[in-house]
C-alpha positions in Angstrom: 98.6 97.7 49.6 99.2 98.4 53.2 99.4 95.5 55.7 96.2 96.7 57.5 94.2 96.7 54.2 95.7 93.3 53.4 94.6 91.9 56.8 91.2 93.4 56.4 90.7 91.9 53.0 91.9 88.5 54.3 89.5 88.6 57.3 86.6 89.6 55.0 87.5 86.8 52.6 87.6 84.2 55.5 84.3 85.5 56.8 82.7 85.2 53.3 84.0 81.7 53.0 82.7 80.8 56.4 79.3 82.2 55.6 79.2 80.3 52.3 80.1 77.1 54.1 77.2 77.7 56.6 74.8 78.4 53.8 75.9 75.3 51.9 75.6 73.1 55.0 72.0 74.5 55.6 71.1 73.9 52.0 72.4 70.3 52.2 70.5 69.7 55.4 67.3 71.0 53.9 67.9 68.8 50.8 68.1 65.8 53.2 64.8 66.8 54.7 66.4 68.1 57.9 65.0 71.3 59.5 67.2 74.4 59.1 68.1 76.4 62.2 65.9 79.3 61.3 63.0 76.9 60.7 63.6 75.2 64.0 63.8 78.5 65.9 60.5 79.7 64.2 58.8 76.4 65.2 59.9 76.8 68.8 58.7 80.4 68.9 55.3 79.4 67.5 54.9 76.6 70.0 55.8 78.9 72.8 53.3 81.5 71.7 50.6 78.8 71.4 51.3 77.6 74.9 51.2 81.1 76.3 47.8 81.7 74.5 46.3 78.6 75.9 47.5 79.5 79.4 46.1 83.0 79.0 42.7 81.7 77.7 42.4 79.3 80.6 42.7 82.2 83.0 39.9 84.2 81.4 36.7 84.1 83.4 33.1 85.0 83.0 32.2 87.9 85.3 29.2 87.9 87.6 26.3 89.8 86.1 22.6 90.6 86.6 20.2 91.3 83.7 16.8 92.7 84.2 14.0 94.3 82.2 12.8 97.6 83.6 9.1 98.5 83.1 7.6 101.9 82.9 3.8 102.3 83.0 3.4 98.5 82.8 5.5 98.2 79.6 9.0 97.0 79.2 11.2 100.0 78.5 14.8 99.0 78.9 17.2 96.2 79.6 19.7 96.9 82.4 22.8 94.8 82.8 25.1 95.2 85.8 28.5 93.4 85.4 30.8 93.1 88.4 34.5 93.5 87.2 36.7 93.5 90.4 40.0 93.2 88.4 39.3 96.2 86.2 40.8 99.6 87.1 39.8 101.6 84.1 36.7 101.8 81.9 39.0 102.1 78.9 40.0 98.4 79.3 36.3 97.3 78.8 35.0 96.4 75.3 31.2 96.0 75.4 28.9 95.7 72.4 25.6 94.4 71.1 26.0 91.6 68.5 23.4 91.0 65.9 20.9 93.0 68.0 20.3 90.1 70.3 23.4 89.4 72.3 25.5 91.4 74.8 29.2 90.8 74.6 31.9 92.1 76.9 35.6 91.5 77.0 38.5 92.7 79.1 41.5 91.4 77.3 43.1 88.5 79.2 40.8 88.8 82.2 37.0 88.6 81.4 34.8 87.4 78.6 31.0 87.4 78.7 28.3 86.6 76.1 24.6 86.9 77.1 21.4 86.7 75.1 19.2 89.7 75.5 15.5 89.1 76.6 13.9 91.5 74.1 14.5 93.4 70.9 16.6 96.5 71.7 17.7 99.8 70.3 21.4 99.3 70.3 22.1 102.8 68.9 21.0 104.2 72.3 23.0 101.9 74.5 24.7 103.6 77.4 27.4 102.3 79.7 28.8 103.6 83.0 31.7 102.1 85.0 31.7 102.8 88.8 35.4 102.6 89.7 34.7 102.3 93.4 32.2 99.4 93.2 33.9 97.9 90.1 30.5 97.6 88.3 29.7 98.3 84.7 26.1 99.3 84.2 24.7 99.0 80.7 21.3 100.4 79.8 19.6 99.5 76.5 16.2 100.8 75.4 13.7 98.2 74.3 12.1 98.7 70.9 8.4 99.0 71.1 
């Protein structure tokens, strides 16, 4: 066998022995109830992610909004909600929906969160939304059932 092959085999053998020693040491530490390095790293990562999530949630705010019932011919015809969203640059960032037919919910991930009860039974299938980029206002119109 050539000297370079012999050296390579010896290096590989030493590396395997070192890896086996590390694994044995980790197994012994686990048997003693100590935390293994991978477990410690995972716990640190999870703690950091939880801390970041709390920080992010504490910065989420409820946007200013106005809700009104519009009447036509003396009868309530639709609910109009105007939500001011000064930190939003694109309508695609806004997630708005009707929940259980009685609550309007809006979320802009990491920035805004709103949940508001609706004043009347509505037809959520015909809800329409329009975001005015210049005024930074989302206008939602929902017909009232009747």
